[in-house]
N, CA, C and O atoms as a MOPAC input file, in Angstrom:
PM7 MOZYME 1SCF
protein

 N    -33.80900 1   -70.32000 1   -54.42600 1
 C    -34.91100 1   -69.97100 1   -55.29600 1
 C    -34.79600 1   -70.74900 1   -56.61600 1
 O    -33.70900 1   -70.84200 1   -57.18700 1
 N    -35.89300 1   -71.29700 1   -57.09000 1
 C    -35.89200 1   -72.10500 1   -58.30500 1
 C    -35.76800 1   -71.23400 1   -59.54700 1
 O    -36.20000 1   -70.08100 1   -59.57600 1
 N    -35.17200 1   -71.81800 1   -60.55700 1
 C    -35.03600 1   -71.09700 1   -61.81600 1
 C    -36.36100 1   -71.08900 1   -62.56200 1
 O    -37.11500 1   -72.06000 1   -62.51300 1
 N    -36.63600 1   -70.01000 1   -63.24000 1
 C    -37.83700 1   -69.90000 1   -64.04900 1
 C    -37.63300 1   -70.62500 1   -65.37600 1
 O    -36.53700 1   -70.59700 1   -65.93400 1
 N    -38.66900 1   -71.26400 1   -65.87800 1
 C    -38.61800 1   -71.90200 1   -67.18600 1
 C    -39.31600 1   -71.00400 1   -68.18900 1
 O    -40.29500 1   -70.33400 1   -67.86000 1
 N    -38.82000 1   -70.99300 1   -69.38600 1
 C    -39.48200 1   -70.24700 1   -70.44600 1
 C    -40.75900 1   -70.97700 1   -70.83200 1
 O    -40.83200 1   -72.20300 1   -70.75000 1
 N    -41.75500 1   -70.22600 1   -71.24800 1
 C    -43.01500 1   -70.84100 1   -71.63800 1
 C    -42.81900 1   -71.77600 1   -72.83000 1
 O    -43.52100 1   -72.77900 1   -72.95800 1
 N    -41.87200 1   -71.44800 1   -73.69200 1
 C    -41.61800 1   -72.30000 1   -74.85400 1
 C    -40.99700 1   -73.63900 1   -74.46900 1
 O    -41.02100 1   -74.57700 1   -75.26600 1
 N    -40.43900 1   -73.74700 1   -73.25400 1
 C    -39.84200 1   -74.99300 1   -72.78200 1
 C    -40.85100 1   -75.93200 1   -72.12500 1
 O    -40.53200 1   -77.09100 1   -71.86200 1
 N    -42.05500 1   -75.45100 1   -71.86000 1
 C    -43.07900 1   -76.26700 1   -71.21200 1
 C    -43.72700 1   -77.20800 1   -72.22900 1
 O    -43.78200 1   -76.88500 1   -73.41500 1
 N    -44.21500 1   -78.36400 1   -71.78300 1
 C    -44.87500 1   -79.29200 1   -72.70700 1
 C    -46.17400 1   -78.70600 1   -73.25900 1
 O    -46.84500 1   -77.91800 1   -72.59400 1
 N    -46.51100 1   -79.09900 1   -74.47300 1
 C    -47.72700 1   -78.62600 1   -75.12400 1
 C    -48.57500 1   -79.78900 1   -75.60600 1
 O    -48.08200 1   -80.89600 1   -75.82400 1
 N    -49.85600 1   -79.51300 1   -75.76500 1
 C    -50.80200 1   -80.45400 1   -76.36900 1
 C    -51.68500 1   -79.66000 1   -77.31700 1
 O    -51.73600 1   -78.43200 1   -77.24700 1
 N    -52.38500 1   -80.36800 1   -78.20900 1
 C    -53.32900 1   -79.74900 1   -79.12800 1
 C    -54.74300 1   -80.09900 1   -78.66500 1
 O    -55.06100 1   -81.26600 1   -78.43600 1
 N    -55.56900 1   -79.09600 1   -78.53300 1
 C    -56.95800 1   -79.30500 1   -78.11600 1
 C    -57.73000 1   -79.95600 1   -79.27200 1
 O    -57.67400 1   -79.45500 1   -80.39500 1
 N    -58.45000 1   -81.06000 1   -79.02300 1
 C    -59.17900 1   -81.73100 1   -80.10500 1
 C    -60.41800 1   -80.96800 1   -80.58100 1
 O    -60.95600 1   -81.27800 1   -81.64300 1
 N    -60.87400 1   -79.98500 1   -79.82000 1
 C    -62.07100 1   -79.23000 1   -80.19000 1
 C    -61.70500 1   -78.00800 1   -81.04300 1
 O    -62.23600 1   -77.83600 1   -82.14000 1
 N    -60.80700 1   -77.16700 1   -80.54300 1
 C    -60.46600 1   -75.92800 1   -81.25100 1
 C    -59.17100 1   -76.03600 1   -82.05200 1
 O    -58.82600 1   -75.12200 1   -82.80100 1
 N    -58.45500 1   -77.14900 1   -81.89800 1
 C    -57.21500 1   -77.42700 1   -82.63400 1
 C    -56.12400 1   -76.39500 1   -82.37900 1
 O    -55.28400 1   -76.15100 1   -83.24600 1
 N    -56.13100 1   -75.80000 1   -81.21500 1
 C    -55.09300 1   -74.84400 1   -80.83800 1
 C    -54.16800 1   -75.48300 1   -79.81100 1
 O    -54.60400 1   -76.30500 1   -79.00400 1
 N    -52.89800 1   -75.11100 1   -79.83800 1
 C    -51.97500 1   -75.64400 1   -78.83500 1
 C    -52.19600 1   -74.97400 1   -77.47500 1
 O    -52.50500 1   -73.78500 1   -77.40000 1
 N    -52.03600 1   -75.74300 1   -76.42100 1
 C    -52.06000 1   -75.17200 1   -75.07700 1
 C    -50.92000 1   -75.77400 1   -74.28600 1
 O    -50.51800 1   -76.91400 1   -74.51800 1
 N    -50.40000 1   -74.99400 1   -73.34400 1
 C    -49.20900 1   -75.40600 1   -72.60500 1
 C    -49.57500 1   -75.85000 1   -71.19500 1
 O    -50.65000 1   -75.55500 1   -70.67200 1
 N    -48.63600 1   -76.56500 1   -70.61300 1
 C    -48.74300 1   -77.07000 1   -69.25300 1
 C    -48.97500 1   -75.92300 1   -68.27600 1
 O    -48.40200 1   -74.84400 1   -68.42200 1
 N    -49.82100 1   -76.16900 1   -67.27900 1
 C    -50.06200 1   -75.19800 1   -66.20400 1
 C    -49.78900 1   -75.87500 1   -64.86900 1
 O    -49.91600 1   -77.09300 1   -64.73800 1
 N    -49.41600 1   -75.08200 1   -63.89600 1
 C    -49.06400 1   -75.63800 1   -62.59100 1
 C    -50.23200 1   -76.40200 1   -61.96700 1
 O    -50.01800 1   -77.40400 1   -61.28400 1
 N    -51.46300 1   -75.94100 1   -62.19400 1
 C    -52.61400 1   -76.63300 1   -61.60800 1
 C    -52.83900 1   -78.00800 1   -62.23400 1
 O    -53.57100 1   -78.82600 1   -61.67800 1
 N    -52.20900 1   -78.27300 1   -63.40200 1
 C    -52.31200 1   -79.56700 1   -64.05700 1
 C    -51.11400 1   -80.45700 1   -63.75500 1
 O    -50.95000 1   -81.49200 1   -64.40000 1
 N    -50.28400 1   -80.09000 1   -62.80600 1
 C    -49.04700 1   -80.83700 1   -62.52000 1
 C    -49.33300 1   -82.30400 1   -62.17100 1
 O    -48.58600 1   -83.18800 1   -62.59400 1
 N    -50.38400 1   -82.57500 1   -61.41900 1
 C    -50.69200 1   -83.93500 1   -60.98400 1
 C    -51.47900 1   -84.74500 1   -62.01400 1
 O    -51.51600 1   -85.97300 1   -61.93600 1
 N    -52.10600 1   -84.06900 1   -62.97400 1
 C    -52.98100 1   -84.79100 1   -63.90000 1
 C    -52.73400 1   -84.44000 1   -65.36600 1
 O    -53.65500 1   -84.53700 1   -66.17700 1
 N    -51.52800 1   -84.04000 1   -65.72500 1
 C    -51.22500 1   -83.59600 1   -67.09100 1
 C    -51.54800 1   -84.68100 1   -68.12500 1
 O    -52.00000 1   -84.36000 1   -69.22500 1
 N    -51.32900 1   -85.93700 1   -67.79900 1
 C    -51.60900 1   -87.00900 1   -68.74600 1
 C    -53.10500 1   -87.12400 1   -69.05800 1
 O    -53.48100 1   -87.59000 1   -70.13300 1
 N    -53.94400 1   -86.70600 1   -68.13000 1
 C    -55.38100 1   -86.79300 1   -68.33300 1
 C    -56.00900 1   -85.55400 1   -68.92600 1
 O    -57.19400 1   -85.57100 1   -69.26000 1
 N    -55.25700 1   -84.48300 1   -69.06700 1
 C    -55.79200 1   -83.23000 1   -69.61000 1
 C    -55.92100 1   -83.36900 1   -71.12100 1
 O    -54.95100 1   -83.69700 1   -71.80400 1
 N    -57.13000 1   -83.11800 1   -71.64600 1
 C    -57.37900 1   -83.23400 1   -73.08300 1
 C    -57.78300 1   -81.91100 1   -73.71200 1
 O    -57.50300 1   -81.66800 1   -74.88600 1
 N    -58.43900 1   -81.05900 1   -72.94100 1
 C    -59.01500 1   -79.84200 1   -73.48800 1
 C    -58.34200 1   -78.61300 1   -72.90200 1
 O    -57.87300 1   -78.64000 1   -71.76400 1
 N    -58.29400 1   -77.53900 1   -73.67600 1
 C    -57.58900 1   -76.33600 1   -73.24800 1
 C    -58.40800 1   -75.49700 1   -72.26700 1
 O    -57.84600 1   -74.68700 1   -71.53000 1
 N    -59.72100 1   -75.68300 1   -72.25100 1
 C    -60.57100 1   -74.84400 1   -71.40000 1
 C    -61.87100 1   -75.57000 1   -71.07400 1
 O    -62.18200 1   -76.61300 1   -71.64900 1
 N    -62.61000 1   -75.00500 1   -70.15300 1
 C    -63.94000 1   -75.53800 1   -69.81400 1
 C    -64.87100 1   -75.44300 1   -71.01400 1
 O    -65.67600 1   -76.34300 1   -71.25400 1
 N    -64.76300 1   -74.36700 1   -71.75900 1
 C    -65.61500 1   -74.17900 1   -72.92700 1
 C    -65.41100 1   -75.31700 1   -73.92900 1
 O    -66.38000 1   -75.87400 1   -74.44500 1
 N    -64.16800 1   -75.65700 1   -74.19900 1
 C    -63.88700 1   -76.75800 1   -75.12200 1
 C    -64.31300 1   -78.10000 1   -74.53600 1
 O    -64.77300 1   -78.97300 1   -75.27100 1
 N    -64.16800 1   -78.27600 1   -73.23400 1
 C    -64.60300 1   -79.51600 1   -72.61100 1
 C    -66.10600 1   -79.70000 1   -72.76400 1
 O    -66.57800 1   -80.81300 1   -72.99600 1
 N    -66.86000 1   -78.60900 1   -72.63500 1
 C    -68.31400 1   -78.68100 1   -72.79800 1
 C    -68.71400 1   -78.91000 1   -74.25400 1
 O    -69.76200 1   -79.49800 1   -74.51900 1
 N    -67.90000 1   -78.45900 1   -75.19000 1
 C    -68.21200 1   -78.59500 1   -76.61300 1
 C    -67.60000 1   -79.84700 1   -77.22200 1
 O    -67.56000 1   -79.97000 1   -78.44700 1
 N    -67.12400 1   -80.77500 1   -76.40400 1
 C    -66.42100 1   -81.95500 1   -76.91000 1
 C    -67.26800 1   -82.80500 1   -77.85300 1
 O    -66.71600 1   -83.46300 1   -78.73500 1
 N    -68.57300 1   -82.80900 1   -77.69500 1
 C    -69.42400 1   -83.59800 1   -78.59100 1
 C    -69.42600 1   -83.02000 1   -80.00500 1
 O    -69.66500 1   -83.75600 1   -80.96300 1
 N    -69.16800 1   -81.72800 1   -80.15700 1
 C    -69.10600 1   -81.11200 1   -81.48500 1
 C    -67.87500 1   -81.59500 1   -82.25600 1
 O    -67.89100 1   -81.62300 1   -83.48700 1
 N    -66.81700 1   -81.97400 1   -81.55000 1
 C    -65.57900 1   -82.40100 1   -82.19900 1
 C    -65.67400 1   -83.81100 1   -82.75900 1
 O    -64.84900 1   -84.20000 1   -83.58600 1
 N    -66.66200 1   -84.58400 1   -82.32700 1
 C    -66.78700 1   -85.96600 1   -82.77800 1
 C    -67.45900 1   -86.08000 1   -84.14500 1
 O    -67.58000 1   -87.19100 1   -84.66200 1
 N    -67.88900 1   -85.00300 1   -84.73400 1
 C    -68.57800 1   -85.02900 1   -86.03800 1
 C    -67.64600 1   -85.37000 1   -87.16600 1
 O    -68.07000 1   -85.43200 1   -88.32000 1

């Protein structure tokens, strides 16, 4: 059985829309380098961040 990692040990990024940190998720394992936004809501509001 694999050891559990603490959430604080996972990589983090800052969302450019809401400026909040978000951590790595298992569903992003294959595309973590391409993940920019913390949620669908922020992805849809990305044009607001360019102001």
